[in-house]
Each structure stands twice: as C-alpha cells, then as structure tokens.
Backbone bond lengths (Angstrom), bond angles and torsions (degrees), N, CA, C in turn:
res aa  C-N    CA-C-N  psi(-1)  N-CA   C-N-CA  omega(-1)  CA-C   N-CA-C  phi
1 M - - - 1.445 - - 1.526 109.01 -
2 A 1.316 117.20 138.80 1.463 122.23 -177.42 1.522 110.58 -74.83
3 A 1.310 115.68 149.18 1.453 120.82 176.26 1.516 109.40 -72.30
4 N 1.326 115.40 159.23 1.470 119.08 177.00 1.512 109.73 -62.17
5 T 1.313 115.90 133.98 1.450 120.93 179.13 1.513 108.85 -112.04
6 P 1.334 117.06 158.93 1.467 118.02 175.86 1.511 109.94 -55.75
7 G 1.309 116.38 135.53 1.446 119.98 -177.83 1.516 113.03 93.51
8 D 1.339 117.43 -9.75 1.469 121.40 178.06 1.531 107.67 -78.80
9 V 1.319 116.70 115.60 1.461 119.97 -176.20 1.525 112.47 -110.63
10 S 1.322 117.87 18.40 1.455 120.67 -175.47 1.524 112.42 -63.33
11 D 1.333 117.86 -28.74 1.470 120.67 -179.95 1.522 112.63 -103.57
12 S 1.323 117.17 9.47 1.463 120.79 -175.78 1.509 111.71 -83.48
13 Q 1.322 114.86 147.11 1.466 121.86 173.29 1.517 107.52 -94.28
14 F 1.323 117.14 121.29 1.456 120.67 -179.03 1.525 110.27 -94.05
15 L 1.318 115.75 139.32 1.465 122.32 -179.87 1.519 109.56 -118.10
16 T 1.322 116.36 148.45 1.461 120.45 173.55 1.525 108.59 -78.45
17 I 1.312 116.09 168.07 1.469 120.72 177.11 1.533 109.52 -59.60
18 A 1.330 117.47 -40.64 1.466 120.77 179.87 1.536 110.63 -64.08
19 E 1.327 117.85 -39.50 1.465 120.74 179.04 1.528 111.35 -67.39
20 V 1.345 116.16 -39.05 1.464 120.42 177.04 1.523 109.82 -63.92
21 A 1.338 116.50 -44.03 1.459 120.71 179.74 1.527 110.91 -60.73
22 A 1.322 117.04 -42.29 1.462 120.67 178.59 1.517 111.40 -65.00
23 K 1.316 116.68 -42.28 1.466 120.96 -179.11 1.524 110.98 -64.08
24 M 1.354 116.25 -40.00 1.458 121.62 -178.09 1.535 112.55 -86.91
25 R 1.338 116.23 -10.33 1.461 122.73 -176.52 1.531 112.51 58.58
26 V 1.328 113.85 47.85 1.461 122.14 175.26 1.517 107.21 -131.87
27 S 1.337 116.34 174.44 1.458 119.85 178.46 1.532 110.71 -77.92
28 K 1.326 115.02 161.75 1.467 119.39 176.32 1.521 110.14 -62.43
29 M 1.347 117.09 -35.60 1.460 120.21 179.59 1.514 111.22 -61.07
30 T 1.323 117.66 -37.75 1.462 121.04 177.73 1.519 110.53 -62.63
31 V 1.316 117.20 -41.40 1.464 120.85 178.81 1.528 109.56 -66.29
32 Y 1.337 117.61 -42.17 1.466 119.75 177.60 1.532 110.62 -60.10
33 R 1.326 117.20 -39.92 1.474 120.31 178.30 1.519 110.94 -62.99
34 L 1.332 117.40 -41.84 1.461 121.43 177.93 1.520 111.19 -62.38
35 V 1.322 116.72 -41.60 1.472 121.43 179.73 1.524 110.01 -67.35
36 H 1.320 117.48 -50.69 1.457 120.87 -176.93 1.526 111.69 -68.23
37 G 1.325 117.66 -27.31 1.461 121.37 177.89 1.515 113.29 -81.72
38 G 1.328 116.76 -5.72 1.470 120.47 178.78 1.520 114.05 83.39
39 D 1.333 117.41 6.78 1.463 120.42 179.84 1.531 112.63 -80.72
40 L 1.317 116.35 -24.49 1.460 121.83 -178.48 1.522 107.86 -129.38
41 P 1.338 118.53 111.59 1.477 120.72 -179.57 1.528 111.53 -63.55
42 A 1.310 116.12 142.04 1.459 121.37 179.34 1.520 110.00 -146.78
43 V 1.319 115.00 159.09 1.461 122.31 176.66 1.516 106.53 -112.17
44 R 1.303 116.21 132.14 1.454 119.82 177.65 1.520 109.10 -88.93
45 V 1.333 116.07 126.50 1.457 122.31 177.62 1.521 106.63 -122.57
46 G 1.304 115.73 102.81 1.463 119.26 -175.02 1.517 108.93 65.52
47 R 1.331 116.19 -121.32 1.468 120.37 179.40 1.515 113.01 -99.48
48 S 1.333 117.00 1.85 1.462 119.85 -177.95 1.531 111.00 -115.94
49 F 1.311 115.26 170.10 1.452 121.56 -179.71 1.525 110.02 -116.85
50 R 1.326 115.01 151.75 1.461 122.07 172.73 1.514 107.63 -129.89
51 V 1.313 115.92 139.84 1.458 122.90 -178.77 1.513 107.67 -123.41
52 T 1.337 117.50 135.80 1.466 118.21 178.55 1.524 109.80 -74.22
53 E 1.303 115.64 146.31 1.460 121.35 178.49 1.528 110.68 -60.70
54 D 1.334 116.50 -35.03 1.463 120.86 177.23 1.522 111.64 -61.95
55 D 1.330 116.99 -40.79 1.459 120.41 179.26 1.531 111.20 -67.07
56 V 1.331 117.20 -37.78 1.464 120.44 177.01 1.533 109.75 -63.31
57 N 1.326 116.15 -46.79 1.463 120.22 -179.47 1.527 111.15 -63.02
58 E 1.320 116.86 -40.22 1.467 121.41 178.46 1.534 110.74 -64.49
59 Y 1.325 116.60 -43.03 1.471 120.35 177.84 1.517 110.12 -59.67
60 L 1.327 116.66 -45.77 1.461 119.95 -179.43 1.526 112.17 -65.09
61 R 1.331 116.71 -40.46 1.489 119.73 177.96 1.516 110.90 -61.33
62 N 1.329 116.90 -39.72 1.463 121.59 -177.46 1.520 112.76 -79.93
63 S 1.329 118.08 -8.95 1.452 121.18 -174.70 1.528 113.56 -99.96
64 F 1.322 117.60 0.73 1.462 118.75 -179.61 1.511 110.02 -60.82
65 Y 1.313 115.88 140.82 1.451 122.50 -175.09 1.524 108.65 -128.92
66 N 1.309 117.05 125.50 1.460 121.67 177.62 1.528 109.10 -93.67
67 A 1.309 116.00 109.76 1.475 120.20 179.10 1.524 109.31 -85.85
68 G 1.324 114.30 145.97 1.461 119.48 174.56 1.420 112.23 87.06
C-alpha cells in the first residue's frame, strides 16, 4: 500500500463552512471570503464547500500575529 502523499485526503476530517466558522469564531461570510480569496483551501461538493480540519488548523497556525 502506498504511503500518504500530499493532497491525499482519505484520512481527513471534512468540515462545513458553518463548522469552520464556529471553530474560528467568525461569521460564515468571513469563511466564504477566505475560501473564495484562496486563503483557505476547500472542496466544492454540489453547491456547498467542505474544508479539511487540517487546512483550518494550518491556516490558524500561519495567521498568528505578534502585536507590539
């Protein structure tokens, strides 16, 4: 069996836009802006989007801001 490769999402947990918004404590519109702006990768399923939990965590890790 092949090892997991980048882009392999077979073990990923997918979240809805509403779940991502709740996790990040922002509005759904903010999450849609991140997805449409290319800042947060998403998969389109029909008319809705799904985002992997790993991608949300990576976005948050990369978004830390040191003030002062």
